[in-house]
Structure formats: structure tokens, C-alpha cells
N, CA, C and O atoms as CSV, one atom per row, in Angstrom:
chain,resi,resn,atom,element,x,y,z
A,1,MET,N,N,-10.017,18.429,-3.304
A,1,MET,CA,C,-9.079,17.792,-2.410
A,1,MET,C,C,-7.650,18.115,-2.840
A,1,MET,O,O,-7.007,18.993,-2.265
A,2,ALA,N,N,-7.159,17.408,-3.848
A,2,ALA,CA,C,-5.781,17.625,-4.292
A,2,ALA,C,C,-5.701,18.903,-5.108
A,2,ALA,O,O,-6.655,19.283,-5.786
A,3,ASN,N,N,-4.557,19.558,-5.034
A,3,ASN,CA,C,-4.388,20.809,-5.765
A,3,ASN,C,C,-2.924,20.967,-6.161
A,3,ASN,O,O,-2.307,21.989,-5.863
A,4,SER,N,N,-2.367,19.960,-6.832
A,4,SER,CA,C,-0.961,20.020,-7.214
A,4,SER,C,C,-0.759,20.806,-8.506
A,4,SER,O,O,0.350,21.257,-8.795
A,5,GLY,N,N,-1.818,20.968,-9.275
A,5,GLY,CA,C,-1.693,21.624,-10.556
A,5,GLY,C,C,-1.472,20.659,-11.706
A,5,GLY,O,O,-1.495,21.054,-12.871
A,6,ILE,N,N,-1.259,19.393,-11.378
A,6,ILE,CA,C,-1.098,18.349,-12.390
A,6,ILE,C,C,-2.382,17.532,-12.363
A,6,ILE,O,O,-2.654,16.816,-11.399
A,7,GLU,N,N,-3.164,17.646,-13.420
A,7,GLU,CA,C,-4.527,17.114,-13.411
A,7,GLU,C,C,-4.584,15.606,-13.154
A,7,GLU,O,O,-5.398,15.143,-12.354
A,8,TRP,N,N,-3.724,14.841,-13.829
A,8,TRP,CA,C,-3.810,13.385,-13.670
A,8,TRP,C,C,-3.397,12.956,-12.271
A,8,TRP,O,O,-3.936,11.984,-11.742
A,9,VAL,N,N,-2.449,13.663,-11.662
A,9,VAL,CA,C,-2.034,13.358,-10.289
A,9,VAL,C,C,-3.185,13.670,-9.328
A,9,VAL,O,O,-3.488,12.884,-8.430
A,10,ASP,N,N,-3.817,14.826,-9.530
A,10,ASP,CA,C,-4.950,15.201,-8.684
A,10,ASP,C,C,-6.095,14.207,-8.813
A,10,ASP,O,O,-6.728,13.858,-7.817
A,11,ASN,N,N,-6.366,13.750,-10.031
A,11,ASN,CA,C,-7.455,12.793,-10.245
A,11,ASN,C,C,-7.173,11.461,-9.556
A,11,ASN,O,O,-8.057,10.894,-8.914
A,12,ILE,N,N,-5.956,10.966,-9.685
A,12,ILE,CA,C,-5.596,9.698,-9.033
A,12,ILE,C,C,-5.654,9.846,-7.515
A,12,ILE,O,O,-6.170,8.970,-6.819
A,13,PHE,N,N,-5.123,10.954,-7.005
A,13,PHE,CA,C,-5.146,11.193,-5.564
A,13,PHE,C,C,-6.577,11.255,-5.050
A,13,PHE,O,O,-6.910,10.619,-4.050
A,14,ASN,N,N,-7.419,12.017,-5.728
A,14,ASN,CA,C,-8.817,12.136,-5.305
A,14,ASN,C,C,-9.527,10.792,-5.336
A,14,ASN,O,O,-10.291,10.468,-4.428
A,15,PHE,N,N,-9.276,10.007,-6.382
A,15,PHE,CA,C,-9.871,8.673,-6.472
A,15,PHE,C,C,-9.443,7.815,-5.283
A,15,PHE,O,O,-10.270,7.139,-4.673
A,16,CYS,N,N,-8.151,7.843,-4.956
A,16,CYS,CA,C,-7.637,7.027,-3.852
A,16,CYS,C,C,-8.202,7.470,-2.505
A,16,CYS,O,O,-8.517,6.632,-1.660
A,17,VAL,N,N,-8.332,8.774,-2.298
A,17,VAL,CA,C,-8.892,9.273,-1.042
A,17,VAL,C,C,-10.342,8.834,-0.909
A,17,VAL,O,O,-10.753,8.370,0.155
A,18,ILE,N,N,-11.120,8.973,-1.973
A,18,ILE,CA,C,-12.515,8.542,-1.936
A,18,ILE,C,C,-12.605,7.038,-1.689
A,18,ILE,O,O,-13.457,6.578,-0.928
A,19,LEU,N,N,-11.720,6.274,-2.336
A,19,LEU,CA,C,-11.688,4.828,-2.129
A,19,LEU,C,C,-11.391,4.488,-0.670
A,19,LEU,O,O,-12.029,3.607,-0.095
A,20,LEU,N,N,-10.422,5.185,-0.071
A,20,LEU,CA,C,-10.091,4.933,1.331
A,20,LEU,C,C,-11.248,5.307,2.254
A,20,LEU,O,O,-11.505,4.609,3.235
A,21,TYR,N,N,-11.947,6.400,1.951
A,21,TYR,CA,C,-13.123,6.761,2.749
A,21,TYR,C,C,-14.189,5.674,2.654
A,21,TYR,O,O,-14.795,5.309,3.661
A,22,ASN,N,N,-14.420,5.156,1.447
A,22,ASN,CA,C,-15.421,4.113,1.260
A,22,ASN,C,C,-15.024,2.817,1.965
A,22,ASN,O,O,-15.862,2.173,2.596
A,23,ILE,N,N,-13.753,2.432,1.863
A,23,ILE,CA,C,-13.280,1.223,2.547
A,23,ILE,C,C,-13.379,1.405,4.064
A,23,ILE,O,O,-13.773,0.490,4.787
A,24,GLY,N,N,-13.016,2.601,4.531
A,24,GLY,CA,C,-13.119,2.887,5.965
A,24,GLY,C,C,-14.541,2.782,6.466
A,24,GLY,O,O,-14.787,2.210,7.528
A,25,SER,N,N,-15.488,3.330,5.709
A,25,SER,CA,C,-16.888,3.247,6.143
A,25,SER,C,C,-17.396,1.811,6.070
A,25,SER,O,O,-18.242,1.415,6.872
A,26,LEU,N,N,-16.894,1.035,5.127
A,26,LEU,CA,C,-17.281,-0.375,5.019
A,26,LEU,C,C,-16.859,-1.155,6.267
A,26,LEU,O,O,-17.600,-2.013,6.746
A,27,PHE,N,N,-15.665,-0.856,6.790
A,27,PHE,CA,C,-15.146,-1.543,7.965
A,27,PHE,C,C,-15.471,-0.815,9.271
A,27,PHE,O,O,-15.148,-1.308,10.351
A,28,GLY,N,N,-16.104,0.348,9.175
A,28,GLY,CA,C,-16.471,1.094,10.370
A,28,GLY,C,C,-15.306,1.811,11.019
A,28,GLY,O,O,-15.305,2.014,12.233
A,29,ILE,N,N,-14.300,2.204,10.223
A,29,ILE,CA,C,-13.160,2.945,10.752
A,29,ILE,C,C,-12.991,4.231,9.946
A,29,ILE,O,O,-13.598,4.391,8.887
A,30,THR,N,N,-12.176,5.134,10.447
A,30,THR,CA,C,-12.004,6.427,9.789
A,30,THR,C,C,-10.964,6.350,8.674
A,30,THR,O,O,-10.239,5.364,8.542
A,31,TYR,N,N,-10.911,7.412,7.880
A,31,TYR,CA,C,-9.922,7.546,6.813
A,31,TYR,C,C,-8.506,7.467,7.383
A,31,TYR,O,O,-7.634,6.820,6.803
A,32,GLU,N,N,-8.283,8.122,8.514
A,32,GLU,CA,C,-6.958,8.124,9.128
A,32,GLU,C,C,-6.560,6.731,9.599
A,32,GLU,O,O,-5.406,6.327,9.451
A,33,GLU,N,N,-7.511,6.000,10.164
A,33,GLU,CA,C,-7.203,4.646,10.629
A,33,GLU,C,C,-6.882,3.714,9.468
A,33,GLU,O,O,-5.952,2.913,9.559
A,34,ILE,N,N,-7.638,3.808,8.382
A,34,ILE,CA,C,-7.346,2.954,7.224
A,34,ILE,C,C,-5.992,3.318,6.636
A,34,ILE,O,O,-5.278,2.441,6.149
A,35,ASN,N,N,-5.625,4.595,6.672
A,35,ASN,CA,C,-4.303,5.028,6.213
A,35,ASN,C,C,-3.195,4.398,7.054
A,35,ASN,O,O,-2.199,3.913,6.518
A,36,VAL,N,N,-3.374,4.410,8.373
A,36,VAL,CA,C,-2.373,3.815,9.257
A,36,VAL,C,C,-2.258,2.323,8.986
A,36,VAL,O,O,-1.149,1.800,8.880
A,37,TRP,N,N,-3.384,1.629,8.874
A,37,TRP,CA,C,-3.347,0.197,8.601
A,37,TRP,C,C,-2.619,-0.096,7.302
A,37,TRP,O,O,-1.800,-1.013,7.240
A,38,LEU,N,N,-2.911,0.680,6.262
A,38,LEU,CA,C,-2.294,0.424,4.961
A,38,LEU,C,C,-0.801,0.745,4.938
A,38,LEU,O,O,0.008,-0.080,4.513
A,39,PHE,N,N,-0.439,1.933,5.393
A,39,PHE,CA,C,0.913,2.426,5.162
A,39,PHE,C,C,1.865,2.246,6.335
A,39,PHE,O,O,3.069,2.452,6.178
A,40,VAL,N,N,1.363,1.869,7.502
A,40,VAL,CA,C,2.236,1.639,8.648
A,40,VAL,C,C,2.285,0.156,9.009
A,40,VAL,O,O,3.275,-0.305,9.576
A,41,VAL,N,N,1.239,-0.590,8.692
A,41,VAL,CA,C,1.183,-2.000,9.067
A,41,VAL,C,C,1.281,-2.910,7.840
A,41,VAL,O,O,2.230,-3.684,7.716
A,42,ILE,N,N,0.317,-2.818,6.949
A,42,ILE,CA,C,0.205,-3.792,5.856
A,42,ILE,C,C,1.335,-3.656,4.841
A,42,ILE,O,O,1.983,-4.649,4.511
A,43,TRP,N,N,1.584,-2.450,4.340
A,43,TRP,CA,C,2.621,-2.268,3.322
A,43,TRP,C,C,4.002,-2.705,3.824
A,43,TRP,O,O,4.668,-3.472,3.130
A,44,PRO,N,N,4.462,-2.251,5.000
A,44,PRO,CA,C,5.774,-2.719,5.474
A,44,PRO,C,C,5.827,-4.232,5.686
A,44,PRO,O,O,6.851,-4.861,5.419
A,45,LEU,N,N,4.730,-4.814,6.164
A,45,LEU,CA,C,4.693,-6.254,6.364
A,45,LEU,C,C,4.836,-6.990,5.032
A,45,LEU,O,O,5.601,-7.950,4.934
A,46,ILE,N,N,4.113,-6.550,4.019
A,46,ILE,CA,C,4.224,-7.166,2.693
A,46,ILE,C,C,5.634,-6.978,2.135
A,46,ILE,O,O,6.177,-7.888,1.508
A,47,SER,N,N,6.226,-5.814,2.355
A,47,SER,CA,C,7.590,-5.565,1.872
A,47,SER,C,C,8.588,-6.507,2.535
A,47,SER,O,O,9.481,-7.032,1.870
A,48,LEU,N,N,8.444,-6.724,3.837
A,48,LEU,CA,C,9.337,-7.652,4.543
A,48,LEU,C,C,9.158,-9.080,4.048
A,48,LEU,O,O,10.137,-9.805,3.876
A,49,ILE,N,N,7.924,-9.483,3.820
A,49,ILE,CA,C,7.660,-10.833,3.307
A,49,ILE,C,C,8.273,-10.995,1.918
A,49,ILE,O,O,8.887,-12.021,1.625
A,50,MET,N,N,8.107,-9.986,1.063
A,50,MET,CA,C,8.689,-10.056,-0.284
A,50,MET,C,C,10.211,-10.106,-0.217
A,50,MET,O,O,10.834,-10.866,-0.959
A,51,PHE,N,N,10.817,-9.314,0.655
A,51,PHE,CA,C,12.264,-9.310,0.807
A,51,PHE,C,C,12.767,-10.686,1.246
A,51,PHE,O,O,13.754,-11.194,0.712
A,52,ALA,N,N,12.075,-11.289,2.229
A,52,ALA,CA,C,12.462,-12.621,2.696
A,52,ALA,C,C,12.305,-13.650,1.582
A,52,ALA,O,O,13.136,-14.550,1.455
A,53,GLU,N,N,11.261,-13.532,0.781
A,53,GLU,CA,C,11.049,-14.472,-0.318
A,53,GLU,C,C,12.126,-14.324,-1.395
A,53,GLU,O,O,12.581,-15.319,-1.959
A,54,ILE,N,N,12.527,-13.103,-1.678
A,54,ILE,CA,C,13.602,-12.877,-2.655
A,54,ILE,C,C,14.898,-13.509,-2.168
A,54,ILE,O,O,15.592,-14.176,-2.935
A,55,ILE,N,N,15.223,-13.303,-0.901
A,55,ILE,CA,C,16.434,-13.905,-0.331
A,55,ILE,C,C,16.349,-15.424,-0.403
A,55,ILE,O,O,17.317,-16.080,-0.788
A,56,ARG,N,N,15.193,-15.992,-0.035
A,56,ARG,CA,C,15.015,-17.448,-0.071
A,56,ARG,C,C,15.202,-17.986,-1.486
A,56,ARG,O,O,15.874,-18.998,-1.684
A,57,LEU,N,N,14.610,-17.313,-2.466
A,57,LEU,CA,C,14.726,-17.783,-3.841
A,57,LEU,C,C,16.142,-17.628,-4.389
A,57,LEU,O,O,16.602,-18.473,-5.158
A,58,ARG,N,N,16.836,-16.563,-4.005
A,58,ARG,CA,C,18.233,-16.403,-4.437
A,58,ARG,C,C,19.111,-17.500,-3.849
A,58,ARG,O,O,19.970,-18.045,-4.543
A,59,LEU,N,N,18.903,-17.826,-2.584
A,59,LEU,CA,C,19.669,-18.898,-1.953
A,59,LEU,C,C,19.366,-20.227,-2.631
A,59,LEU,O,O,20.268,-21.030,-2.864
A,60,LYS,N,N,18.108,-20.455,-2.945
A,60,LYS,CA,C,17.716,-21.690,-3.629
A,60,LYS,C,C,18.330,-21.756,-5.011
A,60,LYS,O,O,18.785,-22.818,-5.437
A,61,LEU,N,N,18.350,-20.642,-5.717
A,61,LEU,CA,C,18.943,-20.593,-7.064
A,61,LEU,C,C,20.442,-20.838,-7.004
A,61,LEU,O,O,20.985,-21.548,-7.850
A,62,ASN,N,N,21.116,-20.263,-6.018
A,62,ASN,CA,C,22.569,-20.436,-5.895
A,62,ASN,C,C,22.939,-21.874,-5.512
A,62,ASN,O,O,24.005,-22.351,-5.900
A,63,LYS,N,N,22.088,-22.567,-4.763
A,63,LYS,CA,C,22.351,-23.964,-4.413
A,63,LYS,C,C,22.270,-24.857,-5.635
A,63,LYS,O,O,22.973,-25.864,-5.712
A,64,GLY,N,N,21.427,-24.508,-6.585
A,64,GLY,CA,C,21.243,-25.324,-7.761
A,64,GLY,C,C,22.359,-25.176,-8.785
A,64,GLY,O,O,22.463,-25.994,-9.699
A,65,LEU,N,N,23.194,-24.152,-8.652
A,65,LEU,CA,C,24.265,-23.922,-9.617
A,65,LEU,C,C,25.489,-24.695,-9.316
A,65,LEU,O,O,26.475,-24.599,-10.047
């Protein structure tokens, strides 16, 4: 699969691709669909939630000072 020339990068990439194929087959969806769900939907959503939580906690911290 991976062919970057850096063995540890290739091993991690191959492991992740196989994991995504297995998760996709578990849910009955393709590798491409699980990729879209992870990197277009779930990851950005989690990032937005974390950003909002950081802002909330900073505001809370500043009120206490």
C-alpha cells in the first residue's frame, strides 16, 4: 500500500488503512465512506466542539480573576 520509503510511516499508514477497511466492513460501508465520515464530518465537528470548550473555559477563568 504505502511506499514513502520511510518504514515506520508506511507501517502506520498500512495499519490505519487496514483498520479503516475493517471498520467499514463492520458497519457495511466502504473505505471511502468511512474516510469521509472521519475526516469531513467527525474530525471537524470534534475540533469545533473543542474550540468552543476552550473559549468557554477561558471566559470562565477570566471571570474568576
